[in-house]
C-alpha positions as CSV (number, residue, x, y, z in Angstrom):
1,M,106.3,81.3,-9.6
2,K,109.7,80.8,-10.0
3,T,110.2,79.0,-6.6
4,N,107.2,76.6,-7.3
5,Y,108.6,75.7,-10.8
6,F,112.2,75.5,-9.3
7,F,110.9,72.7,-6.6
8,S,108.4,71.0,-9.1
9,I,111.3,70.5,-11.4
10,L,113.5,69.3,-8.2
11,F,110.7,66.9,-7.4
12,L,110.4,65.5,-10.8
13,I,114.0,65.0,-11.2
14,M,113.9,63.0,-7.6
15,L,111.1,61.2,-8.5
16,L,112.7,60.2,-11.7
17,M,115.9,59.3,-9.9
18,S,114.2,57.4,-6.9
19,C,111.5,55.0,-9.0
20,N,111.5,51.3,-8.9
21,K,109.3,49.1,-11.6
22,N,108.5,45.9,-9.6
23,D,105.8,43.5,-10.7
24,N,104.1,46.2,-12.8
25,R,104.1,48.5,-9.7
26,L,105.6,51.8,-9.6
27,E,107.5,52.6,-6.0
28,V,108.1,56.0,-5.2
29,T,110.3,57.7,-2.7
30,V,109.1,61.0,-1.8
31,F,111.6,63.7,-0.7
32,E,110.3,67.2,0.3
33,T,112.3,70.5,0.5
34,S,110.2,73.0,2.0
35,E,109.7,76.6,3.6
36,A,108.8,74.8,6.6
37,G,112.3,73.5,7.1
38,N,112.5,70.3,5.3
39,K,115.8,69.7,3.4
40,L,115.5,67.0,0.9
41,T,113.5,65.0,4.1
42,K,112.4,61.7,3.0
43,I,108.4,61.8,3.6
44,T,106.9,58.3,4.6
45,S,103.6,59.5,6.1
46,F,100.8,60.8,3.8
47,T,97.4,61.6,4.9
48,S,95.3,60.8,1.6
49,D,95.8,59.7,-1.8
50,E,92.6,61.1,-3.0
51,S,94.1,64.0,-4.6
52,A,97.1,62.1,-5.7
53,S,98.7,63.5,-9.2
54,I,99.4,61.1,-12.1
55,I,102.7,61.8,-14.0
56,K,102.5,60.4,-17.5
57,L,106.0,60.5,-19.3
58,D,105.1,60.3,-23.2
59,T,108.4,59.4,-24.5
60,S,107.4,59.6,-28.2
61,K,107.0,63.8,-27.8
62,T,110.1,66.0,-27.6
63,F,109.1,69.4,-26.2
64,Q,112.7,70.7,-25.6
65,T,116.0,70.1,-26.7
66,I,118.9,69.9,-23.9
67,T,122.1,71.9,-25.3
68,G,124.1,69.8,-22.9
69,F,125.6,69.3,-19.3
70,G,128.5,70.8,-17.5
71,G,129.9,73.5,-15.3
72,A,131.8,76.6,-15.0
73,F,135.5,78.0,-15.6
74,T,136.3,80.3,-12.9
75,E,139.4,82.1,-12.1
76,S,139.5,80.6,-8.3
77,S,139.0,77.0,-9.7
78,A,141.9,77.5,-12.2
79,Y,143.7,78.8,-9.6
80,L,143.1,76.1,-7.2
81,L,143.9,73.3,-9.8
82,N,147.1,75.0,-10.8
83,K,148.2,74.3,-6.7
84,L,147.8,70.6,-7.5
85,S,150.6,68.2,-8.6
86,K,150.2,68.0,-12.5
87,K,149.2,64.2,-12.1
88,N,146.2,65.4,-9.6
89,R,145.1,68.4,-11.8
90,D,145.4,66.2,-15.0
91,T,143.1,63.6,-13.1
92,I,140.3,66.1,-12.2
93,L,140.2,67.6,-15.8
94,Q,139.8,64.2,-17.3
95,A,137.2,63.3,-14.8
96,Y,135.3,66.2,-16.1
97,F,136.0,66.1,-19.9
98,G,137.4,62.9,-20.5
99,D,135.8,59.8,-22.5
100,K,132.0,59.6,-22.3
101,E,132.1,55.9,-21.2
102,K,134.2,56.5,-18.2
103,Q,134.2,60.5,-17.3
104,A,131.9,62.9,-17.4
105,N,132.5,64.4,-20.9
106,Y,131.0,67.9,-20.2
107,S,129.4,69.4,-23.2
108,L,128.2,72.9,-22.2
109,T,130.5,75.3,-20.2
110,R,130.7,78.8,-19.0
111,T,133.1,81.1,-17.9
112,H,133.1,84.9,-16.7
113,M,133.9,88.1,-18.4
114,N,136.0,90.2,-16.1
115,S,136.1,89.4,-12.6
116,C,132.8,87.5,-11.1
117,D,132.0,86.1,-7.6
118,F,134.7,83.4,-7.9
119,S,137.5,85.4,-8.9
120,L,140.5,86.3,-6.7
121,S,140.1,90.2,-7.2
122,Q,137.9,92.3,-8.8
123,Y,139.2,93.5,-12.1
124,S,137.7,94.7,-15.6
125,Y,139.0,93.9,-19.3
126,S,138.8,97.5,-19.6
127,P,140.4,99.1,-16.5
128,V,140.8,102.6,-17.9
129,E,137.6,104.8,-17.4
130,E,136.0,106.0,-20.6
131,D,138.2,103.7,-22.7
132,M,135.3,103.3,-25.4
133,N,137.5,102.2,-28.1
134,L,139.2,99.8,-25.7
135,A,142.5,101.1,-26.2
136,H,143.5,99.6,-22.9
137,F,141.6,96.3,-23.2
138,T,143.4,93.5,-21.4
139,I,143.0,89.9,-20.3
140,K,146.0,89.7,-18.2
141,E,144.2,88.4,-15.1
142,D,142.9,85.4,-17.1
143,I,146.3,84.5,-18.8
144,D,148.1,82.6,-15.9
145,D,145.0,80.3,-14.8
146,L,141.9,80.6,-16.3
147,I,142.9,80.3,-20.1
148,P,145.4,77.3,-19.5
149,M,142.5,75.5,-17.9
150,I,140.2,76.3,-20.8
151,K,142.7,75.1,-23.3
152,D,143.6,71.7,-21.4
153,A,140.3,70.9,-21.3
154,M,139.7,71.3,-24.6
155,K,142.7,69.1,-25.3
156,I,141.4,66.2,-23.2
157,S,137.7,66.6,-24.5
158,K,137.4,64.2,-27.8
159,D,133.9,65.7,-28.4
160,G,134.5,69.1,-27.7
161,F,132.4,71.7,-25.9
162,K,130.2,74.8,-26.3
163,I,131.3,77.5,-24.1
164,F,129.7,80.6,-23.3
165,A,131.1,83.9,-21.4
166,S,128.8,86.0,-19.5
167,P,129.8,89.5,-17.5
168,W,128.8,89.4,-13.8
169,T,128.8,93.3,-13.8
170,A,130.1,96.1,-15.9
171,A,133.2,98.1,-14.9
172,P,132.4,100.5,-12.0
173,W,133.4,103.4,-14.3
174,M,130.4,102.5,-16.8
175,K,127.9,102.4,-13.8
176,D,125.8,105.1,-12.1
177,N,127.2,104.1,-8.5
178,K,131.2,103.2,-9.7
179,E,131.2,100.4,-7.6
180,W,131.7,96.7,-8.5
181,V,128.7,95.8,-6.7
182,G,125.1,97.2,-7.2
183,G,124.3,100.2,-9.5
184,K,122.8,100.3,-12.9
185,L,124.4,100.5,-16.3
186,L,124.9,103.9,-17.4
187,P,122.4,104.6,-20.6
188,K,125.1,106.1,-22.8
189,Y,127.0,102.6,-22.5
190,Y,123.9,100.4,-23.7
191,D,125.2,100.1,-26.9
C-alpha cells in the first residue's frame, strides 16, 4: 500500500512537472519506475487509451497545507561544511537559506537527537547508564559542528524556519539488546 501510494505521488509530481499546454491540448511525458527494472524510464509506447485515467485539478479546494520545504542538519554535513573555506561554506548556506527570490529559502528543517546514520560516531545525550535524572546530560558532540551550522543558517534566513528534532534510537542502555542498532525500548523507559 505505501509503495503504491509513493509511486502514485511520484508519478503525479512528474506528470505535473512535465506537462505542456499547447493549443488547448495537454502533452504529457510519462516516466516509469517499476519493480520490473525501469528507473525513471521515459515511456513512449502505449497499448491502449481505453482505460486512460483522467486527472482533474481543482485549485479552488484546499485538501492539505504544506508546512514547508527543506532538508536536514546532520553532524556529518556540518563537519564537512566546516572543512571548506569560509567563503564556500557561506555560499552553500546562502543557497539553502538565503533570499527566496534567488535561493532555496528553506522553511522546514530537521535535526537528530543523539547520533544518527549521518553522524561521525555513535553517541547519546545521556551517556551514563540509568541516568534517569539526566545528571550527565551533554550535547558536547554537537557543539563544534552541528549547532554552529544551525545558528549560521538562522542568521541567514530572513523568514526563519521551523526545525524539529527527532531521535534515531534510544541510548543503548534503554534498550533490550543494549546495542545502537535494533532492539526495543524497555517498558520502564516509555515515559
